[in-house]
C-alpha positions, 0 to 999 in steps of 0.5 A, a space after each residue: 923406114 916403113 915397109 913398102 906395100 907388098 914388102 917385108 918390114 924387116 930385112 929383105 928375104 932371100 930369094 929362092 934361086 934354086 929353081 930351073 937351071 940354077 937347081 943344077 948348080 952346086 951351092 959353091 957355084 951358085 955363090 960364085 955366080 951370084 957374087 959375080 952378078 952382084 959385082 956387075 950390078 954394083 959396077 953398073 950402078 956406079 957407072 950410071 950415076 946419071 940415074 938418080 936414086 929416086 928414079 930407081 925407087 919410082 921404077 924398081 922399088 929399090 935404090 943404091 941405099 937399099 942395096 947398101 942396106 942389103 949388103 949390111 944385112 948380109 954382112 951381119 948374117 955372116 957375123 961381120 959388123 958393117 956400119 951404114 957409111 961403110 956399106 954405102 961406100 961399098 955400093 957407091 964406090 965413094 963416100 955417100 956425102 961425096 957422091 951426093 955432092 957430085 951426082 945427086 940432083 934435086 928431085 922434081 915435083 913430079 918425081 916426089 909425087 910419084 915417090 909419095 904415091 908408090 911409097 906412102 909409108 916411107 
């Protein structure tokens, strides 16, 4: 997958979240809060299976597959080998192929055109 305009070609860089109110948090507090927020995001994505990945990509520039890749990269940084199907299962809450069969719809020509326009190198 090629880099999107304005996005790094390699692994997603970690944001500096130690600004503002977060600067007062200890690293352990920050990790616990971020982990809880991530779990809520994943649960929200699982509950909103009506929102298609192409819609997420077109509107936000990321999708469930991106989140699973970031999870896989974070695991690797911790010395944990995690294969892509396993990382996707963590995000989707089920086998990726099963999720596709149950929830994924064919993208419309408008969705495909919007994706191609915003992701020319994808």
